[in-house]
C-alpha positions in Angstrom: -203.7 -35.3 -164.7 -203.3 -39.8 -165.8 -206.2 -42.3 -165.8 -204.6 -43.7 -162.4 -205.0 -41.0 -160.9 -208.5 -39.8 -162.4 -209.5 -43.1 -160.5 -208.1 -42.8 -157.7 -210.0 -39.4 -157.6 -213.2 -40.5 -158.2 -212.9 -43.0 -155.8 -211.9 -41.0 -152.8 -214.9 -38.5 -154.1 -217.5 -42.7 -154.4 -215.8 -43.2 -149.8 -217.0 -39.5 -149.5 -220.4 -39.6 -150.3 -220.8 -42.4 -148.8 -218.9 -41.5 -145.3 -221.6 -40.5 -142.5 -219.5 -39.9 -139.2 -221.7 -40.1 -136.2 -222.2 -36.9 -133.8 -221.7 -38.2 -130.1 -223.8 -36.4 -127.4 -220.5 -35.8 -124.2 -222.0 -33.8 -121.6 -225.0 -32.0 -121.6 -222.3 -28.7 -120.2 -223.7 -25.1 -120.0 -221.9 -22.8 -123.2 -218.3 -21.8 -121.8 -216.9 -18.0 -122.3 -214.1 -16.4 -124.7 -211.5 -14.0 -124.1 -210.8 -12.5 -126.9 -208.2 -10.0 -127.4 -209.6 -6.8 -129.5 -205.9 -4.5 -128.9 -203.5 -3.6 -127.0 -203.4 0.0 -126.2 -200.6 2.3 -125.0 -201.9 5.2 -125.8 -205.2 6.7 -125.6 -208.4 5.1 -127.2 -212.0 5.5 -126.5 -215.4 3.2 -126.0 -219.0 3.7 -127.7 -221.7 2.6 -125.2 -225.4 1.0 -127.4 -226.7 0.3 -123.6 -225.8 0.1 -120.6 -223.0 -1.4 -119.3 -221.5 -1.6 -115.6 -218.9 -1.2 -114.0 -218.2 -3.2 -110.4 -215.1 -1.8 -108.4 -215.0 -2.0 -104.2 -216.0 1.5 -103.7 -219.2 1.6 -106.0 -220.7 0.7 -109.3 -220.7 3.2 -112.3 -222.9 3.3 -114.7 -222.4 3.6 -118.4 -224.4 4.0 -121.7 -227.7 6.4 -121.1 -225.8 9.6 -120.0 -222.5 8.5 -119.7 -222.8 7.4 -124.1 -218.8 7.7 -124.1 -215.4 6.3 -121.7 -212.0 7.3 -122.3 -209.4 5.4 -121.4 -205.6 6.4 -120.9 -202.9 4.1 -119.9 -201.0 4.9 -117.1 -198.4 3.7 -115.1 -199.4 -0.2 -113.2 -202.8 0.6 -114.0 -205.8 2.8 -116.2 -207.7 6.1 -116.0 -211.4 6.2 -116.9 -212.9 9.3 -118.0 -215.9 10.7 -119.1 -217.4 14.4 -118.6 -219.2 13.0 -115.9 -216.5 10.8 -114.5 -213.0 10.4 -114.0 -212.3 7.0 -112.2 -208.5 6.2 -111.5 -206.5 2.8 -110.5 -203.7 1.6 -110.1 -202.3 -2.0 -109.5 -205.8 -3.6 -109.9 -206.4 -5.5 -112.6 -208.9 -6.7 -113.8 -211.3 -4.3 -114.0 -214.6 -5.5 -116.1 -217.4 -3.8 -118.1 -220.8 -6.4 -117.7 -224.0 -5.3 -120.0 -226.8 -4.2 -117.9 -228.9 -7.0 -120.4 -228.6 -10.2 -122.3 -228.3 -7.7 -125.9 -225.8 -5.3 -124.8 -223.7 -4.1 -127.3 -220.4 -1.5 -127.2 -218.6 0.9 -130.5 -214.5 -0.2 -130.4 -213.0 2.1 -133.2 -215.3 1.8 -136.2 -217.0 -2.3 -134.6 -220.0 -2.9 -133.0 -219.3 -5.8 -130.1 -222.2 -7.9 -127.6 -220.5 -9.0 -124.2 -218.2 -8.0 -121.3 -215.3 -6.0 -121.1 -212.1 -6.5 -119.6 -208.7 -4.3 -118.7 -205.8 -5.8 -118.3 -201.9 -5.2 -117.8 -199.9 -6.3 -120.6 -197.1 -4.2 -119.4 -195.9 -1.0 -117.8 -198.6 1.7 -119.6 -199.9 -0.9 -121.9 -203.7 -2.6 -121.6 -204.7 -5.3 -123.3 -208.5 -4.8 -123.8 -210.4 -8.2 -123.8 -214.0 -9.0 -125.4 -215.2 -11.6 -123.0 -218.7 -13.4 -124.8 -220.4 -16.6 -125.2 -218.6 -19.0 -127.7 -221.6 -19.3 -129.6 -221.9 -15.6 -129.5 -218.3 -15.0 -131.1 -219.1 -17.5 -133.5 -221.3 -15.1 -135.0 -218.9 -12.6 -136.0 -216.4 -14.9 -137.0 -218.5 -17.1 -139.5 -219.3 -14.0 -142.1 -215.1 -13.0 -141.9 -213.3 -16.1 -142.1 -216.0 -17.8 -144.8 -217.9 -14.8 -146.9 -221.1 -15.8 -148.9 -224.4 -15.4 -148.1 -225.0 -17.9 -150.8 -227.4 -21.2 -149.2 -225.4 -23.7 -152.2 -222.2 -23.0 -149.4 -224.9 -23.3 -146.6 -222.8 -26.9 -145.8 -219.1 -25.8 -146.0 -220.8 -22.4 -143.5 -222.0 -25.2 -141.1 -218.5 -27.4 -141.8 -217.0 -23.8 -141.0 -218.5 -23.1 -137.9 -217.7 -26.6 -136.4 -213.7 -26.1 -137.1 -214.0 -22.4 -135.8 -215.7 -23.3 -132.7 -213.2 -26.5 -131.9 -210.6 -24.0 -133.1 -212.0 -21.7 -129.3 -212.6 -24.6 -127.4 -209.1 -25.9 -127.6 -207.3 -21.9 -127.3 -209.5 -21.5 -124.5 -208.1 -24.6 -122.8 -205.0 -24.0 -124.0 -204.7 -20.4 -122.8 -206.9 -20.4 -118.7 -203.4 -19.1 -117.2 -202.7 -16.3 -120.1 -205.4 -13.0 -119.8 -206.8 -14.0 -122.8 -207.8 -17.1 -124.9 -206.8 -15.9 -128.6 -207.3 -12.8 -130.6 -209.2 -11.1 -133.1 -206.9 -11.3 -136.0 -205.8 -13.6 -138.2 -203.3 -15.1 -135.5 -206.5 -17.1 -134.7 -209.5 -16.2 -136.3 -211.0 -13.2 -137.3 -213.6 -12.2 -135.4 -215.4 -8.2 -136.4 -217.8 -8.6 -133.6 -221.6 -8.1 -133.9 -222.6 -6.1 -137.9 -220.9 -8.0 -139.3 -223.7 -10.9 -138.6 -225.4 -12.4 -140.8 -228.3 -14.5 -141.2 -226.5 -17.6 -143.4 -222.9 -18.0 -140.7 -226.2 -17.4 -137.7 -228.3 -20.1 -138.8 -224.9 -22.3 -139.3 -223.8 -21.9 -135.8 -226.9 -23.0 -134.3 -227.7 -26.1 -136.6 -224.1 -27.3 -135.2 -224.1 -25.7 -131.8 -222.1 -27.8 -129.7 -220.7 -29.9 -132.2 -217.0 -29.9 -132.5 -213.8 -32.3 -133.8 -212.1 -35.1 -131.4 -209.3 -37.0 -131.8 -208.5 -39.4 -129.3 -210.7 -38.1 -126.7 -209.5 -34.2 -126.8 -209.9 -31.3 -129.3 -208.3 -31.0 -132.0 -205.6 -29.5 -133.5 -208.0 -27.9 -136.8 -206.9 -25.0 -138.8 -208.1 -23.4 -142.5 -206.9 -21.6 -145.1 -208.6 -19.1 -148.0 -207.0 -22.3 -151.1 -205.3 -25.0 -150.8 -204.6 -24.1 -154.8 -205.0 -27.6 -155.3 -202.4 -29.6 -152.5 -202.9 -29.4 -148.7 -200.2 -28.5 -146.8 -198.2 -31.3 -144.0 -199.4 -29.6 -140.5 -196.2 -30.4 -139.5 -194.6 -28.2 -142.4 -195.9 -24.8 -141.3 -196.5 -26.3 -137.7 -192.8 -28.3 -136.3 -194.7 -29.2 -132.8 -197.5 -30.9 -134.4 -198.1 -34.3 -136.1 -201.1 -35.2 -136.2 -202.5 -38.1 -139.0 -205.5 -36.1 -139.9 -203.5 -33.1 -141.5 -201.2 -34.7 -143.8 -201.5 -32.7 -146.7 -202.6 -34.5 -150.6 -203.8 -33.4 -153.4 -207.0 -31.9 -153.2 -210.0 -32.6 -155.4 -213.2 -34.3 -156.2 -213.5 -36.0 -159.4 -210.9 -35.2 -161.8 -211.3 -31.6 -160.5 -209.4 -29.8 -157.6 -211.7 -28.4 -155.7 -211.0 -25.2 -154.9 -209.7 -24.3 -158.6 -213.1 -21.9 -158.6 -211.3 -19.7 -156.3 -209.4 -15.6 -157.5 -206.3 -17.1 -155.4 -206.1 -20.3 -157.0 -203.6 -19.3 -159.5 -202.1 -16.1 -159.4 -199.0 -13.5 -160.9 -197.5 -10.7 -159.1 -194.7 -8.6 -160.1 -192.3 -6.3 -157.7 -189.7 -4.1 -158.5 -186.4 -3.6 -157.5 -187.4 -0.4 -155.6 -190.3 -2.0 -153.7 -187.9 -5.2 -153.4 -184.7 -2.4 -151.9 -187.7 -1.5 -149.2 -189.0 -4.6 -147.4 -185.0 -5.6 -147.3 -184.8 -1.8 -145.3 -187.8 -3.5 -143.3 -186.4 -6.3 -142.4 -182.9 -6.3 -142.2 -182.2 -2.2 -142.2 -180.2 -2.3 -145.3 -181.3 -0.1 -148.2 -178.7 -0.1 -151.2 -181.0 2.6 -153.0 -180.9 4.8 -150.1 -177.0 4.7 -149.5 -174.0 5.5 -151.6 -172.8 2.3 -153.5 -169.1 1.1 -153.4 -167.1 1.7 -157.2 -166.9 -2.9 -156.8 -170.9 -3.2 -155.9 -172.8 -4.6 -158.1 -176.3 -4.2 -157.4 -178.3 -7.7 -157.8 -181.0 -8.9 -156.2 -180.7 -12.7 -156.3 -183.3 -15.4 -155.3 -182.4 -19.7 -154.2 -184.5 -21.7 -153.1 -183.0 -24.0 -150.9 -185.7 -26.3 -150.4 -189.3 -27.7 -150.9 -192.4 -29.3 -148.6 -193.7 -32.4 -150.0 -196.7 -30.2 -151.7 -193.9 -27.9 -153.1 -194.2 -24.9 -150.8 -191.2 -22.9 -150.6 -189.8 -23.9 -147.4 -186.2 -22.1 -147.0 -184.8 -20.0 -149.7 -181.9 -17.6 -149.6 -181.5 -13.7 -151.1 -178.5 -12.0 -152.3 -178.9 -8.1 -152.3 -175.8 -5.9 -152.5 -172.8 -7.9 -150.5 -175.9 -8.9 -147.7 -177.2 -12.8 -147.6 -179.7 -14.1 -145.9 -182.3 -17.3 -145.3 -185.8 -17.0 -145.3 -188.0 -20.7 -144.1 -191.8 -20.5 -143.3 -193.8 -17.6 -143.0 -190.6 -15.0 -143.1 -190.9 -15.9 -147.0 -194.2 -14.2 -147.3 -193.6 -11.3 -145.4 -190.9 -10.5 -147.2 -192.5 -10.5 -150.4 -195.7 -9.0 -149.0 -196.7 -5.5 -150.4 -196.9 -5.0 -146.5 -196.6 -5.8 -143.1 -200.1 -6.7 -143.0 -200.6 -8.2 -146.7 -198.2 -11.1 -147.0 -197.9 -13.2 -149.8 -201.0 -14.6 -151.1 -198.3 -18.3 -150.3 -195.2 -20.1 -150.1 -196.6 -22.3 -153.3 -195.1 -20.6 -156.6 -191.7 -20.2 -158.6 -190.1 -17.4 -159.8 -188.9 -15.5 -162.9 -186.3 -12.4 -163.4 -186.7 -11.2 -166.9 -183.3 -8.7 -166.0 -182.2 -7.0 -163.0 -184.8 -4.8 -162.0 -188.1 -7.3 -161.9 -188.8 -10.2 -160.3 -192.2 -11.8 -161.4 -193.9 -14.3 -159.0 -196.2 -17.3 -160.6 -197.8 -19.0 -157.3 -201.5 -21.2 -156.1 -203.4 -20.8 -153.0 -203.9 -18.7 -150.6 -203.0 -18.5 -147.1 -200.8 -21.8 -145.2 -202.9 -24.8 -147.1 -202.6 -26.6 -143.7 -206.0 -28.0 -143.0 -209.8 -27.1 -144.1 -209.7 -25.3 -148.0 -212.5 -22.6 -147.4 -213.0 -22.7 -151.5 -212.8 -26.5 -151.8 -215.5 -26.5 -148.9 -218.0 -24.3 -150.9 -217.5 -25.9 -153.9 -217.9 -29.4 -152.1 -221.3 -27.6 -151.0 -222.3 -27.2 -154.1 -222.1 -30.6 -154.9 -224.1 -31.9 -152.7 -222.0 -32.9 -150.0 -222.6 -32.5 -146.4 -221.0 -30.8 -143.7 -219.5 -34.1 -142.5 -218.7 -35.2 -145.9 -216.2 -32.0 -145.9 -215.3 -32.1 -142.6 -214.3 -36.2 -142.7 -212.2 -34.8 -145.9 -210.0 -32.6 -144.1 -210.0 -34.4 -141.4 -209.7 -37.8 -142.0 -209.6 -40.2 -138.5 -211.4 -37.0 -136.0 -215.1 -37.6 -134.2 -217.4 -35.5 -134.1 -219.2 -35.0 -130.5 -221.4 -32.4 -128.9 -220.0 -30.9 -126.4 -223.0 -29.3 -124.9 
């Protein structure tokens, strides 16, 4: 790193330390509720109630959780069947169906995870249902923070508070944007990972409580907010990942404090992975339906797997790549690249900030940096700043410069 770069980074660190954004009180509105998609059901499933829940329908109210702890769910044509050893309820063309807790501390278990709040069923297709968890936003955040920024270290507490503001802003924006949909967001990395009641932690609960109602705004509106695990030393411009979003407060650049990359302590700061021809062939078959290793090769067919990077983003991430395999050539862009080189669809390649080498025709070496898309707040960078005594509003000012903190409720 040159002396000039060190001076610039030192000045950025000094500016950050002296930036104290005010938090404006906008209103005293109550805490909104959020609808979180837990699953899309096309086959039988079940819920286990930990306390009293009530299903309200036109003909009667049905109670579950005391003698009727388990409830089986079966999607049927244009409807739903709910049954256990004591009850058998059949509803057609009657949505949404809602089960509310009998007390404020009501809980239920679904697929091994414990949740609080209400349960909603909505129609997704003819024999497909949405199962939705509706609960107050602040309660929802208690199930998000411990899995989105998994730490119990007190030295990282300010990063946890910054994460609370990011997650709250993201959630409220989705509520605003999805009013006419059956749910506001999903419980996966598609939106924010939400693991429910049994993932609560004291540190996360305190961060949610101490930032209660605080969100980021830009020009009077809720800000678009994104975050990721590890940027690898260089943040990405938001429009490189989401072209429809072009805002001045997520424009990328070097992520460092003084002369040290903020996320250098991350286990994903630098990484190396290897893919065999068998793995690449399997991925090619999964994505494009062609497997040369499982078919009879033509006499003239040479099974070489060739890669060519066609374009990189300003941060150095691979934006577009061409793959030639056998007699087929395909072009991948954006997240498709991570999916293709991932070991499964649920575990994509850590990031597109990589280069590669092919020591022979059967091996591909990937040398990369970071984990995630690189846009917005780098979580390991935020934790490093917190350990260096930055406050949560310093962290937000660094990753989202120009945004204003407002207390919504």
